[in-house]
TORDREN-850795 format. One record per residue (C-alpha): residue number from 1; residue in one letter; z, y, x. Coordinates in steps of 0.5 Angstrom, whole numbers, padded with zeros to 4 digits, always signed. Each point is the difference from the previous one (the first is absolute). Layout:
{NUM; A; {Z; Y; X}} ...
***
This chain:
{1; X; {+0000; +0000; +0000}} {2; X; {+0002; +0005; +0005}} {3; X; {-0007; -0002; +0004}} {4; X; {-0004; +0001; -0006}} {5; X; {+0004; +0007; -0002}} {6; X; {-0002; +0002; +0007}} {7; X; {-0007; -0002; +0000}} {8; X; {-0001; +0004; -0007}} {9; X; {+0003; +0006; +0004}} {10; X; {+0007; +0000; -0004}} {11; X; {+0006; +0001; +0004}} {12; X; {+0004; -0007; -0001}} {13; X; {+0007; +0001; -0002}} {14; X; {+0007; -0004; +0000}} {15; X; {+0000; -0007; +0002}} {16; X; {-0007; +0000; +0001}} {17; X; {+0000; +0006; +0005}} {18; X; {+0005; -0003; +0004}} {19; X; {-0003; -0007; +0000}} {20; X; {-0007; +0003; +0003}} {21; X; {+0004; +0005; +0005}} {22; X; {+0004; -0006; +0003}} {23; X; {-0007; -0004; +0000}} {24; X; {-0003; +0005; +0004}} {25; X; {+0005; +0001; +0005}} {26; X; {+0000; -0008; +0001}} {27; X; {-0007; +0000; +0001}} {28; X; {+0000; +0006; +0005}} {29; X; {+0006; -0004; +0004}} {30; X; {-0005; -0006; +0000}} {31; X; {-0006; +0004; +0003}} {32; X; {+0005; +0003; +0005}} {33; X; {+0002; -0007; +0002}} {34; X; {-0006; -0003; +0000}} {35; X; {-0003; +0006; +0005}} {36; X; {+0006; +0000; +0004}} {37; X; {-0001; -0008; +0001}} {38; X; {-0007; +0001; +0002}} {39; X; {+0002; +0006; +0005}} {40; X; {+0005; -0005; +0003}} {41; X; {-0005; -0005; +0001}} {42; X; {-0004; +0004; +0003}} {43; X; {+0005; +0003; +0005}} {44; X; {+0002; -0007; +0001}} {45; X; {-0007; -0002; +0002}} {46; X; {-0001; +0006; +0004}} {47; X; {+0007; -0002; +0004}} {48; X; {-0003; -0007; +0001}} {49; X; {-0006; +0003; +0003}} {50; X; {+0004; +0004; +0004}} {51; X; {+0004; -0005; +0002}} {52; X; {-0006; -0005; +0002}} {53; X; {-0003; +0006; +0003}} {54; X; {+0006; +0001; +0005}} {55; X; {+0000; -0007; +0001}} {56; X; {-0007; -0001; +0002}} {57; X; {+0001; +0006; +0005}} {58; X; {+0006; -0003; +0003}} {59; X; {-0003; -0006; +0001}} {60; X; {-0007; +0003; +0003}} {61; X; {+0005; +0004; +0005}} {62; X; {+0004; -0006; +0001}} {63; X; {-0006; -0004; +0002}} {64; X; {-0002; +0005; +0005}} {65; X; {+0007; +0000; +0003}} {66; X; {-0001; -0001; +0008}} {67; X; {+0006; +0003; +0003}} {68; X; {+0006; -0002; +0004}} {69; X; {+0006; +0000; -0005}} {70; X; {+0007; +0000; +0004}} {71; X; {+0006; -0003; -0003}} {72; X; {+0007; +0001; +0002}} {73; X; {+0003; -0003; +0006}} {74; X; {+0006; -0005; +0000}} {75; X; {+0005; +0003; +0004}} {76; X; {+0008; -0002; +0001}} {77; X; {+0005; +0003; -0004}} {78; X; {+0003; +0003; +0006}} {79; X; {-0007; +0004; +0002}} {80; X; {-0001; +0002; -0007}} {81; X; {+0007; +0003; +0000}} {82; X; {-0002; +0004; +0006}} {83; X; {-0006; +0003; -0004}} {84; X; {-0005; -0006; +0003}} {85; X; {-0002; -0002; -0007}} {86; X; {-0006; -0004; -0002}} {87; X; {-0004; +0005; -0003}} {88; X; {+0002; +0005; +0006}} {89; X; {-0003; -0005; +0005}} {90; X; {-0006; -0001; -0005}} {91; X; {-0001; +0008; +0000}} {92; X; {+0000; +0000; +0007}} {93; X; {-0006; -0005; +0000}} {94; X; {-0004; +0003; -0005}} {95; X; {+0001; +0007; +0004}} {96; X; {-0003; -0004; +0007}} {97; X; {-0005; -0003; -0004}} {98; X; {-0002; +0007; -0003}} {99; X; {-0001; +0002; +0007}} {100; X; {-0004; -0005; +0002}} {101; X; {-0005; +0000; -0006}} {102; X; {-0004; +0007; +0002}} {103; X; {-0002; -0003; +0007}} {104; X; {-0003; -0006; -0004}} {105; X; {-0005; +0004; -0004}} {106; X; {-0006; -0001; +0004}} {107; X; {+0001; -0007; +0001}} {108; X; {-0004; -0005; -0004}} {109; X; {+0005; -0002; -0005}} {110; X; {+0002; +0005; -0005}} {111; X; {+0007; +0003; +0001}} {112; X; {+0005; -0003; -0005}} {113; X; {+0005; +0004; -0004}} {114; X; {+0008; -0001; +0002}} {115; X; {+0005; +0000; -0006}} {116; X; {+0007; -0003; -0001}} {117; X; {+0002; -0006; -0005}} {118; X; {+0007; +0003; -0002}} {119; X; {+0001; +0002; -0007}} {120; X; {-0001; +0008; -0001}} {121; X; {+0006; +0004; -0003}} {122; X; {-0004; +0001; -0007}} {123; X; {-0004; -0005; -0003}} {124; X; {-0004; +0000; -0007}} {125; X; {+0002; -0006; -0005}} {126; X; {-0005; -0004; -0004}} {127; X; {+0003; +0000; -0007}} {128; X; {+0003; -0007; -0002}} {129; X; {-0002; -0003; +0006}} {130; X; {+0006; +0002; +0005}} {131; X; {-0006; +0001; +0005}} {132; X; {-0002; +0007; +0004}} {133; X; {-0007; +0002; +0001}} {134; X; {+0002; +0000; +0008}} {135; X; {+0002; -0008; -0001}} {136; X; {-0006; -0001; -0004}} {137; X; {-0004; +0004; +0005}} {138; X; {+0003; -0004; +0006}} {139; X; {-0001; -0007; -0003}} {140; X; {-0008; +0002; -0001}} {141; X; {+0000; +0002; +0007}} {142; X; {+0003; -0007; +0002}} {143; X; {-0005; -0004; -0005}} {144; X; {-0006; +0004; +0001}} {145; X; {+0000; +0004; +0006}} {146; X; {+0000; -0001; +0008}} {147; X; {+0006; +0003; +0002}} {148; X; {+0003; -0002; +0007}} {149; X; {+0008; -0001; -0002}} {150; X; {+0005; +0001; +0006}} {151; X; {+0007; -0002; +0000}} {152; X; {+0005; -0001; +0005}} {153; X; {+0007; +0000; +0003}} {154; X; {+0005; +0003; +0005}} {155; X; {+0005; -0005; +0003}} {156; X; {+0006; +0002; +0004}} {157; X; {+0000; -0004; +0006}} {158; X; {+0007; -0003; +0004}} {159; X; {-0001; +0005; +0006}} {160; X; {-0001; +0006; -0005}} {161; X; {-0007; +0001; +0000}} {162; X; {-0005; +0000; -0006}} {163; X; {-0006; -0005; -0001}} {164; X; {-0005; +0003; -0005}} {165; X; {-0005; -0005; -0003}} {166; X; {-0005; +0002; -0005}} {167; X; {-0005; -0005; -0004}} {168; X; {-0007; +0002; -0002}} {169; X; {-0002; -0005; -0006}} {170; X; {+0006; -0004; +0001}} {171; X; {-0002; -0001; +0008}} {172; X; {+0005; +0002; +0005}} {173; X; {-0002; +0005; +0005}} {174; X; {+0003; -0001; +0007}} {175; X; {+0007; +0003; +0000}} {176; X; {+0002; +0006; +0003}} {177; X; {+0007; +0001; +0004}} {178; X; {+0004; +0006; +0002}} {179; X; {+0006; +0005; -0001}} {180; X; {+0001; +0003; -0006}} {181; X; {-0002; +0007; +0003}} {182; X; {-0007; -0003; +0001}} {183; X; {-0001; -0002; -0007}} {184; X; {-0005; +0005; -0001}} {185; X; {-0004; -0003; +0006}} {186; X; {+0001; -0007; -0002}} {187; X; {-0003; +0002; -0007}} {188; X; {-0006; +0004; +0003}} {189; X; {-0001; -0007; +0004}} {190; X; {+0000; -0004; -0007}} {191; X; {-0005; +0005; -0003}} {192; X; {-0005; -0001; +0006}} {193; X; {+0001; -0007; +0000}} {194; X; {-0002; +0000; -0008}} {195; X; {-0006; +0004; +0002}} {196; X; {-0002; -0004; +0006}} {197; X; {+0000; -0006; -0005}} {198; X; {-0002; +0002; -0007}} {199; X; {-0005; +0006; +0003}} {200; X; {-0002; -0002; +0007}} {201; X; {-0006; +0005; +0000}} {202; X; {+0004; +0005; -0003}} {203; X; {+0005; -0001; +0006}} {204; X; {-0005; +0000; +0005}} {205; X; {-0002; +0007; -0002}} {206; X; {+0007; +0002; +0000}} {207; X; {+0002; -0002; +0007}} {208; X; {-0007; +0004; +0002}} {209; X; {+0002; +0006; -0004}} {210; X; {+0007; +0000; +0004}} {211; X; {-0003; -0001; +0007}} {212; X; {+0003; -0007; +0001}} {213; X; {-0006; -0003; +0003}} {214; X; {+0004; -0005; +0004}} {215; X; {+0003; -0003; -0007}} {216; X; {-0007; +0000; -0003}} {217; X; {-0003; -0004; +0006}} {218; X; {+0006; -0005; -0001}} {219; X; {-0001; +0000; -0007}} {220; X; {-0008; +0000; +0000}} {221; X; {+0000; -0006; +0005}} {222; X; {+0004; -0004; -0004}} {223; X; {-0005; +0001; -0006}} {224; X; {-0006; -0001; +0004}} {225; X; {+0002; -0007; +0001}} {226; X; {+0000; -0002; -0007}} {227; X; {-0004; -0005; -0003}} {228; X; {-0002; +0004; -0006}} {229; X; {-0006; +0004; +0002}} {230; X; {+0002; +0007; -0003}} {231; X; {+0006; -0001; +0003}} {232; X; {-0003; -0001; +0006}} {233; X; {-0005; +0006; +0000}} {234; X; {+0006; +0005; -0002}} {235; X; {+0004; -0003; +0006}} {236; X; {-0006; +0002; +0004}} {237; X; {-0001; +0007; -0003}} {238; X; {+0008; +0001; +0001}} {239; X; {-0001; -0002; +0007}} {240; X; {-0006; +0005; +0001}} {241; X; {+0004; +0006; -0003}} {242; X; {+0006; -0002; +0004}} {243; X; {-0005; +0001; +0006}} {244; X; {-0004; +0006; -0002}} {245; X; {+0004; +0005; +0003}} {246; X; {+0001; -0003; +0007}} {247; X; {-0006; -0006; +0001}} {248; X; {-0006; +0002; -0003}} {249; X; {-0004; -0006; +0003}} {250; X; {+0006; -0004; -0003}} {251; X; {+0000; +0003; -0006}} {252; X; {-0008; -0001; -0001}} {253; X; {+0001; -0007; +0002}} {254; X; {+0005; -0001; -0006}} {255; X; {-0004; +0003; -0005}} {256; X; {-0006; -0004; +0001}} {257; X; {+0004; -0006; +0000}} {258; X; {+0003; +0002; -0007}} {259; X; {-0008; +0001; -0002}} {260; X; {-0002; -0006; +0002}} {261; X; {+0006; -0004; -0003}} {262; X; {-0001; +0004; -0007}} {263; X; {-0003; +0007; -0001}} {264; X; {+0006; +0005; -0002}} {265; X; {-0001; +0007; -0001}} {266; X; {+0005; +0002; +0005}} {267; X; {-0003; -0004; +0006}} {268; X; {-0007; +0003; -0002}} {269; X; {+0002; +0007; +0000}} {270; X; {+0005; +0000; +0006}} {271; X; {-0006; -0004; +0004}} {272; X; {-0005; +0006; -0002}} {273; X; {+0005; +0005; +0002}} {274; X; {+0001; -0004; +0007}} {275; X; {-0008; -0001; +0001}} {276; X; {-0001; +0008; -0001}} {277; X; {+0005; +0001; +0005}} {278; X; {-0003; -0005; +0005}} {279; X; {-0007; +0004; -0002}} {280; X; {-0003; -0006; -0003}} {281; X; {-0003; +0004; -0005}} {282; X; {-0005; -0005; -0003}} {283; X; {+0006; -0005; -0001}} {284; X; {+0004; +0005; -0003}} {285; X; {-0005; +0003; -0005}} {286; X; {-0001; -0008; -0002}} {287; X; {+0007; -0001; -0001}} {288; X; {+0000; +0006; -0005}} {289; X; {-0005; -0002; -0004}} {290; X; {+0002; -0007; -0001}} {291; X; {+0007; +0003; -0002}} {292; X; {-0003; +0004; -0005}} {293; X; {-0004; -0005; -0003}} {294; X; {+0006; -0005; +0000}} {295; X; {+0004; +0006; -0004}} {296; X; {-0006; +0001; -0005}} {297; X; {+0000; -0007; -0001}} {298; X; {+0007; -0002; -0001}} {299; X; {+0000; -0005; +0006}} {300; X; {+0007; +0002; +0002}} {301; X; {+0006; -0004; -0003}} {302; X; {+0007; +0004; -0002}} {303; X; {-0003; +0007; +0000}} {304; X; {+0001; +0004; -0006}} {305; X; {-0005; +0003; -0004}} {306; X; {+0003; +0007; +0001}} {307; X; {+0000; -0002; +0008}} {308; X; {-0007; -0003; +0000}} {309; X; {-0003; +0007; -0004}} {310; X; {+0003; +0004; +0005}} {311; X; {-0002; -0004; +0006}} {312; X; {-0007; +0000; -0002}} {313; X; {+0000; +0007; +0000}} {314; X; {+0003; +0000; +0007}} {315; X; {-0004; -0005; +0003}} {316; X; {-0006; +0003; -0003}} {317; X; {+0002; +0007; +0004}} {318; X; {+0000; -0004; +0006}} {319; X; {-0007; -0003; -0001}} {320; X; {-0003; +0007; -0002}} {321; X; {+0003; +0003; +0006}} {322; X; {-0003; -0006; +0004}} {323; X; {-0007; +0003; -0001}} {324; X; {+0002; +0008; +0000}} {325; X; {+0001; +0001; -0008}} {326; X; {+0006; +0004; +0001}} {327; X; {-0001; +0003; -0007}} {328; X; {+0000; -0006; -0003}} {329; X; {+0006; -0003; +0004}} {330; X; {+0004; +0006; -0001}} {331; X; {+0000; -0001; -0008}} {332; X; {+0001; -0007; +0001}} {333; X; {+0006; +0001; +0005}} {334; X; {+0003; +0005; -0005}} {335; X; {+0000; -0005; -0006}} {336; X; {+0002; -0005; +0004}} {337; X; {+0006; +0003; +0004}} {338; X; {+0002; +0003; -0007}} {339; X; {+0008; +0000; +0002}} {340; X; {+0002; +0003; +0007}} {341; X; {+0001; -0004; +0005}} {342; X; {+0003; +0003; +0006}} {343; X; {-0006; +0004; +0002}} {344; X; {-0005; -0005; -0001}} {345; X; {-0004; +0003; -0005}} {346; X; {+0000; +0007; +0003}} {347; X; {-0002; -0003; +0007}} {348; X; {-0006; -0003; -0003}} {349; X; {-0002; +0006; -0004}} {350; X; {+0001; +0004; +0006}} {351; X; {-0005; -0005; +0004}} {352; X; {-0005; +0000; -0006}} {353; X; {+0000; +0007; +0000}} {354; X; {-0001; +0001; +0007}} {355; X; {-0006; -0004; +0000}} {356; X; {-0003; +0004; -0006}} {357; X; {+0001; +0006; +0005}} {358; X; {+0005; +0003; -0004}} {359; X; {+0005; +0002; +0005}} {360; X; {+0005; +0005; -0004}} {361; X; {+0001; -0006; -0006}} {362; X; {+0001; -0005; +0006}} {363; X; {+0006; +0004; +0003}} {364; X; {+0002; +0002; -0007}} {365; X; {+0001; -0008; -0002}} {366; X; {+0003; -0001; +0007}} {367; X; {+0005; +0005; -0002}} {368; X; {+0002; -0003; -0006}} {369; X; {+0004; -0005; +0003}} {370; X; {+0006; +0002; +0005}} {371; X; {+0001; -0006; +0005}} {372; X; {+0007; -0002; +0000}} {373; X; {+0000; -0006; +0005}} {374; X; {-0003; -0002; +0006}} {375; X; {-0004; -0005; -0004}} {376; X; {-0003; +0006; -0005}} {377; X; {-0002; +0004; +0006}} {378; X; {-0003; -0006; +0004}} {379; X; {-0004; -0001; -0007}} {380; X; {-0002; +0007; +0000}} {381; X; {-0003; +0000; +0007}} {382; X; {-0007; -0003; -0001}} {383; X; {-0001; +0004; -0006}} {384; X; {+0002; +0007; +0003}} {385; X; {-0005; -0002; +0006}} {386; X; {-0006; -0001; -0005}} {387; X; {+0002; +0007; -0003}} {388; X; {+0000; +0003; +0007}} {389; X; {-0007; -0004; +0002}} {390; X; {-0003; +0003; -0006}} {391; X; {+0002; +0007; +0001}} {392; X; {-0003; +0000; +0007}} {393; X; {+0007; +0000; +0004}} {394; X; {-0001; -0006; +0005}} {395; X; {+0006; +0002; +0004}} {396; X; {+0005; -0001; -0007}} {397; X; {-0004; -0006; -0001}} {398; X; {+0001; -0003; +0007}} {399; X; {+0008; +0002; -0001}} {400; X; {+0001; -0004; -0006}} {401; X; {-0004; -0006; +0002}} {402; X; {+0004; +0000; +0006}} {403; X; {+0007; +0000; -0003}} {404; X; {-0003; -0005; -0005}} {405; X; {-0001; -0005; +0005}} {406; X; {+0006; +0002; +0004}} {407; X; {+0005; -0002; -0006}} {408; X; {-0004; -0006; -0002}} {409; X; {+0000; -0003; +0007}} {410; X; {+0007; +0002; +0002}} {411; X; {+0004; -0007; +0000}} {412; X; {-0006; -0003; -0002}} {413; X; {-0005; -0002; +0005}} {414; X; {-0003; -0005; -0004}} {415; X; {-0002; +0006; -0005}} {416; X; {-0008; +0001; +0000}} {417; X; {-0004; +0006; -0003}} {418; X; {-0007; +0000; +0003}} {419; X; {-0003; +0005; -0005}} {420; X; {+0006; +0005; +0002}} {421; X; {-0002; -0001; +0007}} {422; X; {-0008; +0001; -0002}} {423; X; {+0002; +0007; -0003}} {424; X; {+0005; +0002; +0005}} {425; X; {-0007; -0001; +0005}} {426; X; {-0004; +0004; -0005}} {427; X; {+0005; +0006; +0000}} {428; X; {+0000; +0000; +0008}} {429; X; {-0007; +0000; +0000}} {430; X; {-0001; +0006; -0005}} {431; X; {+0005; +0003; +0005}} {432; X; {-0004; -0001; +0006}} {433; X; {+0005; -0005; +0003}} {434; X; {-0006; -0005; +0001}} {435; X; {+0003; -0004; +0006}} {436; X; {+0007; -0001; -0004}} {437; X; {-0004; -0002; -0006}} {438; X; {-0005; -0005; +0004}} {439; X; {+0007; -0003; +0003}} {440; X; {+0003; -0001; -0007}} {441; X; {-0006; -0003; -0003}} {442; X; {-0002; -0005; +0005}} {443; X; {+0007; -0004; -0001}} {444; X; {-0002; -0001; -0007}} {445; X; {-0004; -0007; -0002}} {446; X; {-0007; +0000; -0002}} {447; X; {+0001; -0003; -0007}} {448; X; {+0004; +0007; -0002}} {449; X; {-0006; +0004; -0003}} {450; X; {+0003; +0007; +0000}} {451; X; {+0002; -0002; +0007}} {452; X; {-0008; -0001; +0002}} {453; X; {-0001; +0006; -0004}} {454; X; {+0004; +0004; +0004}} {455; X; {-0003; -0003; +0006}} {456; X; {-0006; +0003; -0003}} {457; X; {+0003; +0007; -0001}} {458; X; {+0002; +0000; +0008}} {459; X; {-0007; -0002; +0002}} {460; X; {-0003; +0006; -0004}} {461; X; {+0005; +0005; +0002}} {462; X; {-0002; -0002; +0008}} {463; X; {-0007; +0001; -0002}} {464; X; {-0002; -0008; +0001}} {465; X; {-0004; +0000; -0006}} {466; X; {-0003; -0008; +0001}} {467; X; {+0008; -0002; +0001}} {468; X; {+0002; +0004; -0006}} {469; X; {-0006; -0003; -0005}} {470; X; {+0002; -0007; +0003}} {471; X; {+0007; +0001; -0002}} {472; X; {-0001; +0003; -0007}} {473; X; {-0006; -0005; -0002}} {474; X; {+0005; -0005; +0002}} {475; X; {+0006; +0003; -0005}} {476; X; {-0006; +0000; -0005}} {477; X; {-0001; -0007; +0001}} {478; X; {+0007; -0002; +0000}} {479; X; {+0002; +0003; -0007}} {480; X; {-0006; -0001; -0005}} {481; X; {+0003; +0002; -0006}} {482; X; {+0003; +0006; +0003}} {483; X; {-0003; +0007; +0001}} {484; X; {+0004; +0004; +0005}} {485; X; {-0003; -0003; +0006}} {486; X; {-0007; +0002; -0002}} {487; X; {+0002; +0007; -0002}} {488; X; {+0004; +0001; +0007}} {489; X; {-0007; -0002; +0003}} {490; X; {-0004; +0005; -0004}} {491; X; {+0005; +0006; +0002}} {492; X; {-0001; -0002; +0007}} {493; X; {-0007; +0000; +0000}} {494; X; {+0000; +0006; -0004}} {495; X; {+0004; +0003; +0006}} {496; X; {-0004; -0002; +0005}} {497; X; {-0007; +0003; -0003}} {498; X; {-0003; -0006; -0004}} {499; X; {+0000; +0002; -0007}} {500; X; {-0005; -0006; -0001}} {501; X; {+0005; -0005; +0002}} {502; X; {+0006; +0003; -0003}} {503; X; {-0004; +0000; -0007}} {504; X; {-0001; -0008; +0001}} {505; X; {+0007; -0001; +0002}} {506; X; {+0002; +0004; -0006}} {507; X; {-0004; -0003; -0005}} {508; X; {+0003; -0007; +0002}} {509; X; {+0007; +0003; -0001}} {510; X; {-0002; +0002; -0007}} {511; X; {-0003; -0006; -0002}} {512; X; {+0007; -0003; +0002}} {513; X; {+0004; +0005; -0003}} {514; X; {-0004; +0004; -0006}} {515; X; {+0006; +0004; -0002}} {516; X; {+0002; +0003; +0007}} {517; X; {-0002; +0007; +0000}} {518; X; {+0000; +0000; +0008}} {519; X; {-0006; -0004; +0002}} {520; X; {-0004; +0004; -0006}} {521; X; {+0002; +0006; +0003}} {522; X; {-0002; -0002; +0007}} {523; X; {-0007; -0002; -0002}} {524; X; {+0000; +0007; -0003}} {525; X; {+0001; +0003; +0007}} {526; X; {-0005; -0005; +0003}} {527; X; {-0005; +0003; -0005}} {528; X; {+0002; +0007; +0001}} {529; X; {-0001; -0001; +0008}} {530; X; {-0007; -0003; -0001}} {531; X; {-0002; +0006; -0004}} {532; X; {+0001; -0003; -0007}} {533; X; {+0004; +0005; -0004}} {534; X; {-0002; -0002; -0006}} {535; X; {+0002; -0007; +0001}} {536; X; {+0006; +0002; +0003}} {537; X; {+0002; +0004; -0006}} {538; X; {-0001; -0006; -0004}} {539; X; {+0004; -0004; +0004}} {540; X; {+0006; +0005; +0000}} {541; X; {+0000; +0001; -0008}} {542; X; {+0000; -0008; +0000}} {543; X; {+0006; +0000; +0005}} {544; X; {+0004; +0006; -0004}} {545; X; {+0000; -0005; -0006}} {546; X; {+0004; -0005; +0004}} {547; X; {+0005; +0005; +0004}} {548; X; {-0001; +0007; -0004}} {549; X; {+0005; +0004; +0004}} {550; X; {-0002; -0002; +0007}} {551; X; {-0001; +0007; +0004}} {552; X; {-0005; -0002; +0005}} {553; X; {-0005; -0003; -0005}} {554; X; {+0000; +0006; -0003}} {555; X; {-0001; +0004; +0006}} {556; X; {-0006; -0004; +0002}} {557; X; {-0002; +0000; -0007}} {558; X; {-0001; +0007; +0000}} {559; X; {-0003; +0000; +0007}} {560; X; {-0006; -0004; -0003}} {561; X; {+0000; +0004; -0006}} {562; X; {-0001; +0006; +0004}} {563; X; {-0006; -0003; +0004}} {564; X; {-0003; -0001; -0007}} {565; X; {+0000; +0007; -0001}} {566; X; {+0006; +0000; -0006}} {567; X; {+0004; +0005; +0003}} {568; X; {+0005; +0001; -0006}} {569; X; {+0001; -0007; -0001}} {570; X; {+0001; -0001; +0008}} {571; X; {+0005; +0006; +0000}} {572; X; {+0004; -0004; -0006}} {573; X; {+0000; -0006; +0004}} {574; X; {+0003; +0003; +0006}} {575; X; {+0005; +0004; -0005}} {576; X; {+0002; -0007; -0003}} {577; X; {+0001; -0003; +0007}} {578; X; {+0005; +0006; +0002}} {579; X; {+0004; -0002; -0005}} {580; X; {+0001; -0007; +0002}} {581; X; {+0003; -0004; +0006}} {582; X; {-0004; +0001; +0006}} {583; X; {+0001; -0002; +0007}} {584; X; {+0001; +0005; +0006}} {585; X; {-0007; -0001; +0002}} {586; X; {-0003; +0000; -0007}} {587; X; {+0004; +0007; -0001}} {588; X; {-0003; +0003; +0006}} {589; X; {-0007; -0002; -0002}} {590; X; {+0001; +0003; -0007}} {591; X; {+0003; +0006; +0004}} {592; X; {-0006; +0001; +0004}} {593; X; {-0005; -0001; -0006}} {594; X; {+0005; +0006; -0003}} {595; X; {-0002; +0004; +0005}} {596; X; {-0007; -0001; +0000}} {597; X; {-0001; +0001; -0008}} {598; X; {+0005; +0002; -0006}} {599; X; {+0003; -0006; -0003}} 
***
């Protein structure tokens, strides 16, 4: 009745009205209840999805866990009462492991994080389980991860000394015994023992970084006797590293044996460096190219993808540098050495800029890093010498090379760097001290390509053309991949008034190093000497694309344009040269031109 009255538009009254009101309220509550139930189901489902997502994320992270987890050590109550608790000993071990870890980042294994295994002060409980998220995460890491768990104990001996024993993966390490006041040193010994057994390559890098080469040699010799080919190869590599600074030929033999057993990145790169030192240019270049190929094809084991990409850039820079592509090398090095490493990036950048004839930029790079140790100063000697050579300061270049050789050979008579000897001889030759240069280079072996090239420079300075051509030609033959001997031969022929022979030599150099500006510019000078100003200007324009801030190039370009009757363009090139880096001789030449014409 009430509903009929409502439908007719008549207001219900009395009991009918009261019934309709109560029924309407009841229906409202029912609708609200259903909506709340639906919302609760949605929230419950969302919570379930969130929990499932969290669990999946925790499981994924746990599967990638590959660190060192240190549990509290067991200690006697008498020691714990004095503050030497199990957590305190474990904390010291974590600190020592953390001190070693930064030195190992260049090793073939990825470095591992170090963490504790005791319960934090606060934890989040999972409802209705009594289990915390930390406990669940630890259980997942144990089941799915690859962590190395370390535990141990400290025992008090009858004589009052302590015995510290650690176990890695339930296998005990050799115990360390000492006095209570020697506990820090004992913990350090345990930390090194852990790395020595669980991450041997990283441990070798650590010993080398700390300058403990005798310890490294002992450790590496043991590994070189292993029946496992990889372990044996890394052993020979470590032995080579231990000898690198004091016995060049011994280190070379060790690295070669490593490659003969199993090709490793460290052995190949170190052997390339030694071949470079010995002046075996062709062998060094081939090793660089093999190394780059192995990196690109992912042929090295235990190398992270991040580290591989970084190495592709760095080794690619060396390959580019080998053929005079200094602009390309600079870009690759800057990308590879993204993180500053004790001046490495600055030193390499300075060397490339010097080769591009940008002396001011090269000096700026050298000054970006202040050498703080004897090792830093020594690493800077070579780049500083290259900058001095490019600036035409042969006296400074000789001083830097002399200081480098003196520091390297001090207390290390087995250290050899024939390439540095050749550069010293070249500096002496430019200074007119040909007798000293001849004596210096005469003691170098004939399989050293830059040394043979230096013999040619000495002969050319003494006016012995046939002898100079013999030595330069031999150097070109010895290193068929390298453009440098051919370019030097071209300069020698140009200096003695043989532009045709110079042009031939420069073209050989361009064929081997098409992105090196110097032989392109050299051919331009040869054409200019032959009276072909138009051809010379074209060569100078091509060279400017490879070394845009080379002052001498613009100076000679202006000379060619002047001979073509293009006075305004010639003047612009001379002005450009005046704003760039020039050697003292080139600046004198520019000054002479300014007296003849208005720049």
